[in-house]
Backbone as a ProteinNet text record, in pm:
[ID]
protein_1_A
[PRIMARY]
MAKDYSTVMQVSKTSNDVYTAINNVSLWWTENFEGNSKKLNDEFTVTFGETFIKLKVIELVNNYKVVWEVTDCFKHFLKNKKEWVGTKICFDIVNEENKTAKLTFTHFGLSSPLECYDVCCDAWNGYLQGSLKNLIETGKGTPDKKV
[TERTIARY]
14951.4	14867.1	14840.1	14807.5	14769	14624.3	14558.8	14397.3	14366.3	14227	14235.3	14197	14242.5	14293.8	14144.6	14160.7	14032.6	14077.9	13967.9	14006.9	13839.3	13845.5	13685.9	13735.1	13644.7	13631.7	13511.1	13431.1	13372.1	13324.2	13186.9	13209.8	13064.7	13065.4	12947.9	12873.3	12830.3	12759.4	12611.6	12526.2	12452.7	12493.1	12464.1	12484	12450.3	12353.4	12324.8	12484.9	12483.2	12604.1	12757.5	12741.2	12842.2	12856.4	12707.8	12688.1	12688.8	12644.2	12649.3	12784.6	12871.9	13023.1	13110.8	13048	13131	13099.3	13000.6	12932.4	12975.9	13051.5	13091.6	13262.1	13298.5	13442.6	13518.7	13474.3	13553.6	13626.1	13509.9	13533.5	13629.6	13666.4	13746	13855.4	13858.8	13930.9	14067.7	14022	14089.8	13976.3	14030.8	13939.1	13927.5	14051	14057.7	13960.9	13839.6	13739.5	13681.1	13605.1	13500.6	13429.4	13327.2	13218.4	13077.9	13007	12930	12927.2	12909.1	12943.2	12806	12722.6	12617.8	12492.1	12485.1	12374.7	12435.2	12370.3	12403.1	12453.1	12554.1	12571.2	12629.8	12681	12750.1	12898.5	12941.2	13124.7	13135	13301.7	13368.4	13498.5	13618.9	13746.1	13812.8	13888.4	13972.8	14122.8	14205.4	14327	14431.3	14571.1	14629.1	14755.5	14805.9	14913.3	14927.8	14992.4	15003.1	14899.5	14831.5	14820.3	14664.9	14556.8	14404.6	14315.8	14224.3	14163.8	14015.5	13942.8	13831	13728.9	13626.2	13541.6	13379.2	13311.8	13163.9	13074.3	13020.5	12908.3	12834.9	12882.4	12772.5	12704.2	12705.7	12600.7	12613.9	12441.9	12416.8	12314.8	12321.6	12213.7	12209.7	12103.4	12068.5	12120.3	12215.4	12291.6	12364.1	12344.8	12437.8	12539.6	12542.1	12638.3	12662.5	12826	12859.3	12975.8	12931.1	13063.8	13074.1	13211.9	13276.4	13337.5	13357.7	13442.3	13579.1	13666.7	13739.1	13778	13727.5	13722.2	13854.4	13904.5	14047.4	14134.3	14262.1	14369.6	14510.5	14526	14704.7	14778.7	14831	14909.9	15027.9	15124.8	15232.3	15355.5	15374	15411.9	15502.7	15377.8	15394.1	15476.1	15531.5	15538.3	15428.9	15311.5	15189.9	15063	15076.6	15024.2	14850.2	14837	14674.5	14605.5	14720.6	14681.2	14578.9	14504.5	14364.3	14220.5	14288.9	14137.4	14112.7	13935.4	13863	13851.5	13925.9	13903.2	13798.9	13737.9	13650.7	13645	13600.8	13608.6	13478.4	13468	13362.9	13335.1	13227.3	13229.1	13044.1	13085.7	12924.2	12936.9	12819	12804.9	12677.7	12711.4	12625.5	12593.6	12472.4	12431.3	12416.4	12505.4	12510.4	12430.2	12437.2	12369	12443.6	12297.5	12326.9	12421.3	12360.8	12397.7	12534	12545.7	12713.2	12707.8	12782.1	12802.8	12919.6	12941.8	13065.8	13107.6	13209.2	13206.7	13345.7	13262.4	13387.6	13416	13578.8	13596.4	13671.1	13665	13721.6	13749.6	13866.9	13923	13983.7	13847.6	13848.6	13950.4	14066.2	14138	14285.5	14302	14394.1	14478.8	14554.4	14609.6	14764	14846.4	14982.8	14954.9	15045	15161.1	15156.6	15057.3	15041.6	15171.6	15227.9	15315.4	15260.2	15148.1	15157.6	15091.5	15075.4	15020.2	15046.8	15165.4	15191.7	15174.2	15209.3	15195.4	15028.1	14958.9	14825	14720.7	14763	14751.1	14770.2	14859.9	14881.6	14854.6	14793.9	14739.8	14600.1	14550.2	14392.3	14365.9	14470.2	14441.7	14431.9	14537.9	14544.6	14420.7	14353.1	14226.1	14117.8	14104	13976.7	13971.3	14108.5	14090	14124.9	14173.2	14218.8	14096.7	14068.7	14018	13867.1	13822.6	13636.7	13657.4	13713.3	13675.5	13650.5	13722	13671.7	13553	13549.4	13426.6	13332.5	13305.9	13202.2	13177.9	13287.3	13263.2	13275.7	13340.8	13352.1	13297.8	13244.7	13235.8	13310.6	13460.1	13591.6	13676.4	13682.5	13764.3	13904.1	13976.4	14105.9	14170.1	14083	14103.5	14219.2	14308.8	14419.8	14339.8	14444.5	14366.7	14375.2	14271.7	14258.1	14421.5	14468.3	14544.3	14516.5
4925.6	4892.5	4947.4	4987.7	5085.9	5036	5117.9	5080.3	5041.3	4990.8	4957.7	5094.7	5053.7	5131.3	5206.5	5329.4	5415.9	5557.7	5585.1	5699.3	5765	5891.4	5964.9	6030.3	6065.2	6168.3	6192.9	6347.5	6411.1	6415.5	6391.6	6428.8	6526.3	6558.8	6675.8	6558.5	6492.1	6394.1	6328.3	6243.4	6193.9	6045.8	6022.3	5879.6	5793.4	5778.3	5720.8	5718	5818.2	5817.9	5712	5742.6	5660.8	5543.8	5546.2	5361.7	5250.5	5317.9	5265.9	5255.1	5366.1	5358.5	5270.4	5247.7	5119.4	5038.6	4959.8	4828.4	4817.5	4892.9	4874.2	4874.3	4784.2	4741.6	4759.3	4678.1	4728	4846.8	4928.6	5066.3	5161.9	5136.1	5196.4	5112.1	5005	4904.9	4839.1	4752	4680.1	4603.4	4610.8	4580.6	4392	4347	4180.5	4151.6	4137	4136.8	3979.5	3907.5	3809.5	3792.3	3762.4	3723.5	3860.1	3860.7	3997.9	4014.6	4160.1	4254.8	4335.6	4310.1	4414.5	4342.2	4247.8	4205.9	4128.8	4098.5	4034.1	3911.9	3867.5	3728.7	3691.2	3777.5	3780	3758.9	3664.7	3617.7	3751	3779	3811.2	3779.3	3802.2	3768.6	3914.7	3943	4070.2	4026	4000.4	3965.1	4122.5	4093.2	4217	4095.9	4085.8	3990.9	3871.8	3834.1	3669.1	3699.9	3814.5	3841.2	3813.9	3740	3732.2	3758.8	3870.3	3854.7	3787.2	3692	3668.6	3750.8	3797	3864	3808.5	3828.5	3774	3940.7	3980.6	4131.7	4031.3	4103.3	4017.6	4144	4296	4376.5	4440.5	4535	4618.5	4647.9	4807.7	4914.5	4998	5003.8	5092.1	5218	5268	5431.7	5446.2	5370.7	5391.3	5313.9	5188.9	5094.8	4980	4886.7	4805.9	4721.7	4615.5	4543.8	4435	4410.4	4292	4211.2	4084.9	3972.4	3927.7	3886.3	3867.8	3705.7	3641.4	3502.3	3425.5	3462	3408.2	3532.1	3490.6	3564.6	3457.1	3542.4	3524.7	3654.6	3680.2	3818.5	3743.8	3725.6	3711.1	3721.2	3897.3	3931.5	3925.3	3876.4	3837.6	3728.9	3726.1	3573.7	3521	3600.4	3517	3535.1	3446.9	3543.5	3519.9	3499.8	3474.4	3614	3677.4	3777	3847	3897.4	3919.2	3868.2	3732.2	3664.5	3664.3	3713	3720.7	3877	3982.6	4119.2	4152.3	4250.3	4305.5	4479.4	4478	4633	4702.2	4790.4	4865.3	5022.4	5024.7	5174.1	5224.5	5313.2	5379.9	5547	5525.6	5650.9	5726.4	5864	6018.5	6071.8	6133.1	6221.4	6379.5	6443.3	6573.9	6723.2	6813.2	6893.8	6940	6994.4	7066.1	6944.4	6810.5	6726.9	6696.4	6675.2	6591.4	6517.6	6422.1	6292.7	6286.7	6212.2	6160.1	6025.3	5972.3	5837.5	5797.5	5697.5	5654.7	5527.5	5485.9	5339.4	5301.4	5192.7	5114.3	4949.6	4921.5	4759.7	4745.5	4654.1	4588.1	4495.3	4482	4404.7	4404.9	4560.4	4562.5	4697.9	4636.2	4751.1	4693.9	4741.1	4738.4	4636.1	4507.9	4511.9	4392.4	4429.3	4314	4397.3	4294.7	4259.2	4401.8	4382	4446.5	4595.2	4618.3	4778.6	4858.8	4924.8	5023.5	5036.1	4872.3	4923.3	4902.1	4838.4	4809.3	4966.9	5030.3	5155.3	5224.9	5282.4	5330.9	5275.3	5151.7	5127.3	5148	5158.7	5212.5	5324.7	5404.8	5511.6	5566.2	5529.4	5573.1	5516.7	5396.4	5360.4	5449.7	5478.6	5560.6	5710.7	5772.2	5900.4	5947.9	5880.3	5870.3	5820.8	5699.3	5618.2	5641	5586.2	5599.1	5739.3	5791.8	5947.2	6038.1	5999	6053.4	5988.6	5804.5	5785.8	5858.2	5864.3	5937.8	6095.7	6142	6290.8	6316.2	6240.7	6278.2	6136.5	6038.9	5927.8	5785.4	5852.1	5788.2	5752.2	5646.7	5608.2	5537.9	5509.2	5473.2	5314.5	5244.3	5091.7	5040.4	4947.9	4868.6	4785.2	4822.2	4764.9	4609.1	4541.9	4396.5	4367.3	4238.6	4168.9	4030.4
-9317.9	-9455.1	-9523.1	-9652.5	-9697.2	-9770.8	-9797.8	-9851.4	-9986.9	-9966.2	-10154.6	-10210.1	-10347.2	-10393.6	-10458.6	-10480.3	-10546.9	-10600.6	-10630.7	-10751.8	-10747.7	-10751.4	-10766.8	-10904.2	-10984.4	-11080.8	-11107.2	-11195.4	-11175	-11333	-11397.5	-11525	-11536	-11682.9	-11710.1	-11764.8	-11707.2	-11781.3	-11677.3	-11708.4	-11620.6	-11529.5	-11436.9	-11398.2	-11522.9	-11601.9	-11690	-11815.1	-11878.6	-11980.9	-11859.9	-11764.5	-11671.1	-11666.3	-11652.1	-11610.9	-11745.6	-11830.8	-12022.2	-12024.2	-12033.9	-12048	-11979	-11790.8	-11745.2	-11839.4	-11881.1	-11933.1	-12055	-12106.5	-12237.9	-12221.1	-12152.5	-12136.9	-12238.3	-12352.3	-12477.8	-12520.3	-12494.7	-12563.3	-12457.6	-12321.5	-12267.3	-12198.8	-12171.4	-12094.2	-12215.8	-12260.2	-12355.9	-12507	-12598	-12682	-12719.5	-12620.6	-12607.6	-12468.6	-12534.1	-12463.6	-12461.4	-12414.8	-12444.2	-12349	-12378.3	-12281.6	-12259.8	-12184	-12145.2	-12023	-12001.7	-11872.6	-11864.4	-11906	-11893	-11806.5	-11797.5	-11711.1	-11552.6	-11431.2	-11323.8	-11332.5	-11316	-11331.5	-11453.3	-11555.9	-11677.3	-11639.4	-11743.3	-11730.3	-11826.8	-11823	-11904.2	-11881.3	-11968.1	-11993.5	-12051.6	-11979	-12079.8	-12013.8	-12169.5	-12215.2	-12244.2	-12167.9	-12201.4	-12231.2	-12332.6	-12409.8	-12318.2	-12215.6	-12132.3	-12046.1	-12009.6	-11883.7	-11940.3	-11812.8	-11869.8	-11713.9	-11704.4	-11591.6	-11611.5	-11503.3	-11544.1	-11424.6	-11482.9	-11387.9	-11411.1	-11276.6	-11307.2	-11235.5	-11314.3	-11266	-11110.5	-11013.1	-10895.6	-10848.9	-10867.1	-10853.8	-10902.6	-11007.5	-11076.8	-11030.4	-10983	-10961.8	-11076.8	-11159.8	-11255.7	-11293.8	-11318	-11324.6	-11164.7	-11084.3	-10993.5	-10929.4	-10953.6	-10897.2	-11000.7	-10991.1	-11064.6	-10991.1	-11006.7	-10893.5	-10979.1	-10995.8	-11082.2	-10946	-10959	-10908	-10952.8	-10934.1	-11017.6	-10985.3	-11037.9	-11072.5	-11061.7	-11147.4	-11214	-11277.5	-11248.6	-11329	-11367.9	-11455.9	-11461	-11476.9	-11390.3	-11443	-11409.6	-11551.9	-11541.2	-11532.9	-11499.4	-11439.7	-11313.6	-11210.5	-11069.8	-11064.1	-10922.5	-10842.7	-10813.5	-10742.1	-10732.2	-10871	-10937.7	-11065.5	-11062.1	-10952.5	-10900.4	-10790.3	-10800.6	-10679.4	-10666.5	-10757.5	-10826.8	-10788.5	-10753	-10771.1	-10617.2	-10610	-10503.8	-10464.1	-10560.1	-10517.8	-10585.4	-10560.9	-10586.5	-10659.7	-10808.1	-10842.1	-10876.8	-10804.4	-10708.6	-10841.2	-10908.7	-10923.3	-10845.7	-10799.6	-10737.6	-10777.1	-10838	-10940.7	-10833.7	-10851.5	-10783.2	-10868.7	-10876.4	-10979.3	-10875.7	-10918.1	-10874.5	-10901.7	-10959.9	-10952.2	-11127.9	-11204.1	-11374.9	-11427.5	-11420.2	-11525.8	-11474.5	-11355.8	-11356.5	-11295.6	-11261.8	-11210.3	-11150.2	-11049.2	-10952.4	-10966.8	-10996	-11026.8	-10928.9	-10810.4	-10698.9	-10725.4	-10774.4	-10863.3	-10719.5	-10662.9	-10579.3	-10585.3	-10603.4	-10626.3	-10456.9	-10437.2	-10320.4	-10284.9	-10214.6	-10205.6	-10299.6	-10375.1	-10423.7	-10314.7	-10243.9	-10150.4	-10133.9	-10054.7	-10039.3	-9909.8	-9885.6	-9966.2	-10113.3	-10169.9	-10276.7	-10370.2	-10433.8	-10553.3	-10668.2	-10694.1	-10830.7	-10800.3	-10642.3	-10601	-10673	-10702	-10765.7	-10921.3	-10974.9	-11100.6	-11142.3	-11070.5	-11096.6	-11089.2	-10955.3	-10935.2	-11058.5	-11071.6	-11203.7	-11337.5	-11353.9	-11494.9	-11488.6	-11366.5	-11303.9	-11324.3	-11291.1	-11290	-11450.4	-11542.4	-11667.3	-11750	-11709.1	-11789.5	-11744.7	-11607.7	-11511.6	-11569.5	-11576	-11546.2	-11701.2	-11788.8	-11907.3	-12005.8	-12031	-12125.6	-12094.6	-11960	-11952.3	-11929.2	-11875.4	-11856.2	-11993.6	-12107.3	-12212.6	-12302.5	-12275	-12322.9	-12267.3	-12153.8	-12107.6	-12118.9	-12142.2	-12179.6	-12323	-12421.9	-12574.4	-12633.2	-12622.2	-12669.1	-12695.7	-12694.2	-12743.7	-12608	-12614.3	-12512.9	-12586.7	-12501.9	-12515.4	-12500.8	-12505.5	-12472.2	-12562.8	-12509.6	-12539.7	-12656.8	-12775.8	-12882.7	-12924.2	-13010.7	-13015.8	-13090	-13055.9	-13087.7	-13136.5
[MASK]
+++++++++++++++++++++++++++++++++++++++++++++++++++++++++++++++++++++++++++++++++++++++++++++++++++++++++++++++++++++++++++++++++++++++++++++++++++

């Protein structure tokens, strides 16, 4: 069985810059965002066409950690449309030297043999290494556009 999906990125910004960017979900993941994502117990929904994901902020450590739990979802392209329910999405941030920060992203529960493992890992790579990294470093992400 494969491990939970995880990726690491280093950015030439502070942990506060990284933390702030993560919590601005609509600026890097999707503009199709409802709810709040900045305080403990906040709940929000992101939508991608027919697919939606409902999340709850279950852990926040200012500038160091963000954890979301998937409380509901509908992934229209999967046999098990609720495959992500109960999984946890975790952002761990570490300050390093010279105003650089290291972000370790882990989606606990997103592992092989889940049906969406490959597709979802590819999508996360794009959102994290592309859009989120750009938002942190340049102030401009490339989230899915509002429909």
